[in-house]
N, C-alpha and C positions, 0 to 999 in steps of 0.2 A: 413586506415580512423583513424583520431585521435578522441578520447572522449573528447568532450568539455562540458560535461553536469556536473554542480556544484551541482545539487539536490542530497543530501544523500539518498533519498528514491529511487534512481535508482541504488544502489550499494546493492548487497546482503550482504556483510560484515556487513552493518548497520541494517538490519532486523533480529530480534530475535523472537522466539516463546514467546507468552505471552506480546508482545510490543504492545502499543495501537497505532493505525494508522488510517489515513484517506484513503479510496480507492475509485477508479472509478470502479463500475460494469460494465460489457459489455453492459447491457441494457441501462445504463447511459452515454455512451462514447459520445454521440451527444451533451448532455446538459453539461456534465463535474459535474454532482451532485456528491458530495461526501458522502460516508457512513463511519461512524466511528465505529471501533470495534477492537478486540484483535486477534492477529495473532495465528492461531491454527497449519497452515502448511505453509510452504514456497514452493511454486510449481516451480518457475524459478530455473533451475540448473545452469545458467550462472552467472558470477560474477557481469554484468551489463546489463541493459536493458534501452533503451532510453525513453520507455513509462512508466516505473516503474516495479518493481519486482511484480510478480504475486503471491498472496497469498490466502488461504482461511481462513476465519475469524472463530471465535468460534461458530458464527451463522450459520455456513456451506455456507455463500456466498463467491463468488470468485470474486477478482478484483486486479486491479494494484495499489500499494502503490504510493499515490502522496505526502504524508507529514507523517512526524513521529511526533506523539504527546507525551506530557508528561502526566503523571497520574493525574494531576491537571486540564487538559482540560476539559471543559464542553462538553457533547455530545450535538452538534447542531442539528444533524440530527440521529433520532433513527430508525434504519431499522425495 
């Protein structure tokens, strides 16, 4: 099967400790609500995941990265 996903958040090489990201928590999968935070741990060991790399944020919440944010991005949702 060929990987045809162009979202950089789905590739582990693009995720680093301390990076600001928007994740979808398990409880929010149905709604798609995103939570913004800083990566503390990278939990997915595979180099690619079609639904996003699973991370633990600095506030201990776990979710899959949907978007990589820059440090100037305002927090839209505060967990």
